[in-house]
C-alpha positions, 0 to 999 in steps of 0.5 A: 416291297415288290421289285418287278423284273424290268426294274431289276434288268434296268439296274443291272444294265445301269451297273453294266454300263458304268463298268464299261465306262470304267473299263473304257476310261482305263483303256484310254488312259493306257493308250498314250502310255503304250503309244509313247513306249512303242515310239521310244522303242522304235526311236532306240532302234533307229538310233542304234542303226544311225550310230552304226551307219554314221560310225561306218561312214566316219571310219570309211568302212561298210556298216550293217547291210544284211539284216533288212534293207540297208541293215535297218533290222540289225538292232532288232536282230541283236536284241532278239539274240540277247533275249534268247541267250542264257542269263548267267548269275555269279555264284558268289554274288548277290543275285537279288542286287544283280537282277534288280540293278538293270531294271532300276537303270531302265525304269528311271529313264523311262519315267523321265519321258513322261514330262517331255512335251513332243508338241503343245498337245502331246505330253503325259504329265505337264508339271511345273518342275518337269526338268527338275523331275528328270534330274531327280529321277536320273539320279536314281540310275547310278544307284542301279549301277552301284547295285549291279557292280556290288552284286557281281562280286567283282572288283572291276564291276564294283569300280565301274559302279563307283566311277558311274556314281562319281561321274553322275554327281560331278555333272548333275550339278552344272546341268541343274544350274543351267536350267532353272526354269518353271514349265517346259511348255512355257519355255517352248512358247517363249522361244516361238515369238521370234522364230529362229533367233528366239531360241535359247541357244542364242540367249544362253550360249554358255548354258547350252555348251555346259548342258551339252557337255554335262548331258554327254557325261550323264549318258556316259558317252565318249569322251566320258564313258569312263564307267565301262572303258574298253581299254581295260578289257572289261565292261565295268559294271556290265562285266558279269552280265549276259543275255537280256540283262546286258541288253537292258544296260545297252538299251538304257544308254540309248534311252538316256541319249534320246532323252537328253537330246529331247531335252536339248531340243525343248530347252534350247532349240525351240521345241516343236515350233518351226522356228523360221523368222516371220519376216522371211517366210510368213506362210510357213510361220503360220504352221505354228498356229495349226491346231488339231491332229495335223498340228500335233503331227507336224509338231511331233515331226519338227521335234523329232527332226531337231532331236535327231540332228542333235543325236548326229552331233553326239554320235559324231563326237563319240567317233571323233574325240579321245577318251578322258582320264578319270582325273581329267573328267572330275576336274572338268566337272568340278573345276570348270563347268561348275564355276562357269554354270554358277557364273552364268546363273549369276549373270542371267539373274543380274540381267533379269533384275536390271530388266525389271 
């Protein structure tokens, strides 16, 4: 059998073309992931700056003003400082658990962003159990906190990790009962039929309040920041950490706050729809029907606008309400929110059966 040179060149060019197609496919698969990570990073920096500015306004003091215009680069400067600081390991602690704990806390939250629909065409993984996947993945974060507290070989750190686990278990159950739904995309489309009055905020006001309180507790925000209470002069499970590992815990708290705000927007505030009643402004209502890049961009902008509106409420709550005691926190979760969320679930189920 004789194989000519031209045939060999054709075969080589074919395999080269197939290899290039595979490389391009991998690149295009990674582009949305890197875009989402970049957007999340910028979002966290904006949240840190907003919290400092809002807290300064509430307390009538001057906020960050030197790093960049209006101090907008202050969070970036703090992150750079933490990146170059020395990482100190406890001499008698479990260094492996000590190092893995912060990574688990951050990765478990980053994975949850894959099920968030920023618009009708921008979602990494459209799963029927998206909200439950978030709740399941968020349950992994307290494991990282426990590992950090135990690996520090410090009783205050270990107590902080135990507090975080107890708090997470107390508030994940009412949060789960508030959201028994199927697809996040279907939830947004169902709310878009009646504009502003079609939001689940008006259909499920009890569920919204319980979800709001539970999400704040899940993020360990005031008045629920018991795992690292400042009045004890220690930072709970963060006591022995320094440098970038301490920064990972700092980033994880703001990532969780951003994630919870996005879920509140999608579940209760109409998601990416403009949510203006058709009878009032019919021209603006047609924005929801725009497709393509322009429609996706508008949807992302609307989603982020609602998200940062909710973030303002969360930040203002931190600087308004006092901290609860540990027994008050557990009583609120088990004795009040859990029965209320169960009653809301039974009430909603009864209305659904009667409507059938």
